[in-house]
N, C-alpha and C positions, 0 to 999 in steps of 0.2 A: 082548511080552505079547499075549494074545488080546483085541483091543478089542471083539470081539462080546460078550464077557461083562460089559462095564461096566454096561449097563442092568440086568442081573440083580443085580450087586453093589449098585447104587444102590437098586433096589426093595427088596432084602433089608434094607439099612441103614435106609432110610426107614421100612419097616414095623416094624423093631426099635425105632425112636424112638417111634412111636405106641403100641407095646406096653409102653413103660417108663413107669409112673405117676410115678416120681420126675422123669424128664426132662420129661414133659408138665406136671407141676406147676411146674417151674422156668420153662418157656417161658410158661406162663400168668401167673406172677408178673411176669416181665419185661415182657410185653405190657401187663398191668394197670398196672404202674408207669409205663411210657411214656405210656399213655393218660391216667392221672390227672395226671401232671405237665404234659403238653401242654395238657390241658383246663383246669387251674388257671391256667396262664399266659394262655391265650386269654381266660378269664373275667375275670382281673385287668385285662388291658389293655383289653378291651371295656368293662367297667364303669367303669374309670378314665376312658376317653374320653367315656362318656355323662355322667358326673358333671361333668367339667371343661368340657363343651361348653355354655357358658352361653347362647349364641345359636345353637341348633342349625340348621345347614344340612341340608336334607332328605337329600341324597345321603350326606353325611358321617355324619349321625346314623344312617342305615340301616346303613351299613357297620359302625359300632361296635356296634349291636344284633346284627348278624349275627355279629360276632366273639364277643360274649358268648354268643350262642346256640350257636355251634359249640363253645365251651368247655364249656357245660353238656352238650351231646350227647356230647362226647368223654369227659367224666367219667362219664356214664351208661354208655358202652361199657366203660370200665375196670371199673366196678362189676359190670356184667353178666359180664365175663370172670371176675372173681373169684368171683362166685356160681356160675357154671357149673363152675369148677374146684374149688369147695368150699374156697376159701382162708379160713383163719381170720384175719379182718382185724385183730383185736386183737393176735394174736401176730406177724402180718406187719409191722405198723407199729411195734411196740414194739422198742426204747425211744424211737424218733424221735417218735412221737405218743403222749403220755400225757395223763392228765387235766389235769395242770398245763400242758402244751403247748397243749391245746385252750382252756383258760381264758385263757392269754396271747394266743392268736390272736383269740379273741372280743373281749377287751379292746382289742387293737390295732386291730381293725376298727372298733369303736365309737368309739374315740378319734380315729381317722383321719376317720371320718364327721363327728364333732362339730367337729373342727378345720376340715374343709373347709366345713361349713355356717357356722360362726362367722366364718371368714376371708372367704369369698366373698359372704356375704349380710349377716349382722349387722354385720360389720366395715365394709362399704361404706356401709351405712345410717348407722352411727355417725359415719363420716367426713363424709358429706354434710350431715347435719342439725346439725353443730356450728356454733352461732351465735356462738361466741366469736371476735371479730375478732383477738384476740391469738394464736389457735391457728394452727399451720402448716397445718391442714386447712381453715381458712376460705377460703384462697386457692383451693383446689381446688373448693370448693363454689361460690364466686363465678364462677370460670371456666366451670364446667359450666352454671350458670344463665344467664350472659351469652351463651354460645355458643348455647344452646337458644333464648333470647329473640330473638337476631338472626336465626336461621334461620327460626323460625316467623313473625316479623314480615315477613320478605321474602316468604314464601309467602302470607300473608294480604293483604298490600298488592297483590300480583298485578297489576302494572302492565299485563301483556299479557292479563289476564282469562282465564287458563288454567283456573282451578278455579272451580266453582260452589259447592263446599263442601269443608271441611277436617275430617278426623277425626284426633284426637290419641289415640295409644295408648301405654300404658306398662306394662311388666312388672317386677315386683319393685321395686327402687329407682327404675326408670324411671317408675313410676306416681307416686312422690313428686315427682320432677322435673317431670312433666307437670302435677301439681296446682299446684306452685309457679309453674310457667310461666303457667298460666291466671290466677292471682292477680296475677302480675307485670304481665301485659299489661292486665288490667282496671284495675289501679291507675294504670298509665300513661295508658290511654285515658280514665279518669275525669277526670284532670287537674284536681285541685282548684284553683280560681282563686287567684291570688296576692293576698294581703290588702293588699299595698302598692299595686299598680298596677291591681288589679281585672281582670286579664286571665288567660286560661287559660294554664297552663304549656305549654311546647313539648313535644310527644311525637311518637313515630315512627309511631303508629297511632291510629286513632279507633274509636269504638264501632261505626260502620257497617261498617268493615273487619273488626272482631273478630266481628261477627255471622255471618261466613262460617264460623266454627268451629261445626260442627253435632254433633259427637260426641266424647265422652271415654270411652275404654275402659281400665279398670284391671284387671289380672289378676295373681294372685299378689302382691297389693298389701299392704304393711305400713303403710298410712296411719293406721289406727287405733292401731297400736302406736307409731308415731312421735309421734302427737298425745299419747298417754298418757305415754310414757316420756321423750320428748325435747323437749317443748314448752318455750318460754322461761318460766322461773319469775319471777313478780313477787311482791313482798311485799304483804301486805294493804293497806298504805297507799299503794301505787303505782297508784292508780286510773287516772290519765291514761295512764301507760305501758302498763298492761294493756289498755286500750281500743284504743290505737294498734296494738299487736301483734296484737290480735284482728281489727281492721279490715283489716290488711294481708294476712290469710289467712282471709277470710270466705266464700269461694266455696262455696255449698251446705253450709255447716257448721251443725250443730245448735246451738241456743242453749245456752250453758253454764249459764244461770240465775243467773249472778253479778250482784250488785247493785253499781252504781258510784256511788250517791248519796254526796255531793251534786254530784259532778263528772260527770254523765252527758252524753255527747256526743249530738249529733243522730244519729238512727239511720242507719247506712249498712250496706249489705250488697251484696257483689259478685254480685248475682243478675240482672244485666241480660241475660245470654245466655239468653233464653227459648226459643230454638230448639235449644239444645244438649241432647243426651240423654246422660246418664251411665250407662254399663253397667259392672257389676263382676262378675268371675268369681273364685271361690275354691274351695278343697277342704279337707276336714277334715285330710287327711294332709299338707297343705302348711302347715308351721308358720309360714311367712312371711305367708301370706294371711289374709284375714278378711272378714266381711260388711260392714265399714265402718259401724258403728253411729253414729259421731260425725258422719256426713255424710248429706245427703239425696240418696241415689243413686236414679235412676229405676227401675232394676231390678238386683237382685243374684241371681245364679244359682250354685248349688253344683254342682260337678262331682265325679263319683265316681272319683277317682284314689286307689288304695289302696296305692301303694308309697311308703313314707316317703322324704323327701328328693327322690326322683325325681318325686314328685307336683308339685313346684314347677316342673318343666320340661315337664310332660305337656301343658300347654295348647297348645304349639306344634304338636304332631302330632295333635291331636284335631279331626276334621272338625266335631263337634258344637259346639265352641267357636267356630269360624269362622261356623257357621250362626247361633249365638246373636246375634252382633252384625251379621252380614250382613243378616239378615232385617229388623232394626230400623233400621239406619243406611244400608244401601245399597239396600234395596227400599222401605221405608216410612219416613216421617219423622213422628215424634210429638212435638209441641211440649212443652217442659218446663212444668209447672204448679207454681209455688211453693206450698209448704204449710207454714204456720206461720212463726214468726219465725226469722230466721237469726242469725248471730253478731252481737254478741259473746255 
C-alpha cells in the first residue's frame, strides 16, 4: 500500500468525525459521564476525610480540602461539557436518577451526617459524663481524668523550673475534660483538713504550684449543654449531697440560686486562681459549642463559621482564633476579677 496516503486518510476520517453531530454528542456524553463520576468520587473522599479528621494536621487537612476542591472542579467541567453539547440532563440520567433517587440520596447524606455527628461528638460526651459507677463507661471517664490529672500535675510541679506559665486548652469534649481537670486539682490543692487529726490531707500539688496555670481556652465547648442535660440529679431533700456535688465542680460557675436551708455549708468556691484568664470561642453553626452562660468566662467571642458540622472543626485553621487567645494570654496578662457569688 501507498503509505504516503495515510495522513490524507486520517485527516479525512477525523474531519468526518467532527462533522457528525451524533458522534460528537456521544463523545460529549462519554466525557461528561467520566468527569461527573470522577468528580463525585474525589468530592466524596475529600469530604469524608475532612469530616473524620477530628484533630486536623495542617498538611493532611490541606490535602483533603484540595481533593474535595478538585472533585468540585471536575464536576463543574462535566456540567460545562454537557451544556456546551446541549445535552438534556433529565433524559440522559433517566432512569438512573429520578426524583425518588434524588430524595433517597439527600436522605442518605443527611442520615450519614447525623450519624457521624451523634457518634463522634454527642456519643463521646455522653460516655465521658456518665457518673454512674456501675456503668462500663465510668471506668473510661476515670482513666481519662486520672491520666490528664497526672500529666498536668507533673507540668505544674515543674521541678526543673522550665515553665513560667501554663495554658490549658480544650476543644469539644476536651474542654469538658479541661474544666473537670481544673476542679480536680483545685480540690486536691485545697486539701480540707482532716477532722480527726487536724492536719491537711496529703496531695500532689499545692495552691502555689497551681497558680502557674494562667489560661483556660475552651472552643467548640459543650460545657453548658453538659451542665444542663448531664449534671447529677439530686432529690429536693438531698440538700447535703447537692452541696457536695456543687462544691466539687464550682470553678467559675454561676450561682444556681438554690436554697439549702437549714443545712447550708460554709461557702466555698474554687476561685482561688485569680491570675487565670478563661477565654471561650464558639460559632452559631457549630451545634456543639455555646457562649457558656452557666459559667463566669472572662471573654467569649463568636466566630463566623457558616458551614454546618464543619464549623466545629474550623477553629483549628483560623488565624483569627489563634490571635484571639494569643493577644491576651501570650502577649498581655489580665488578672481575673471575680464578680458575684459563685457556686453552689
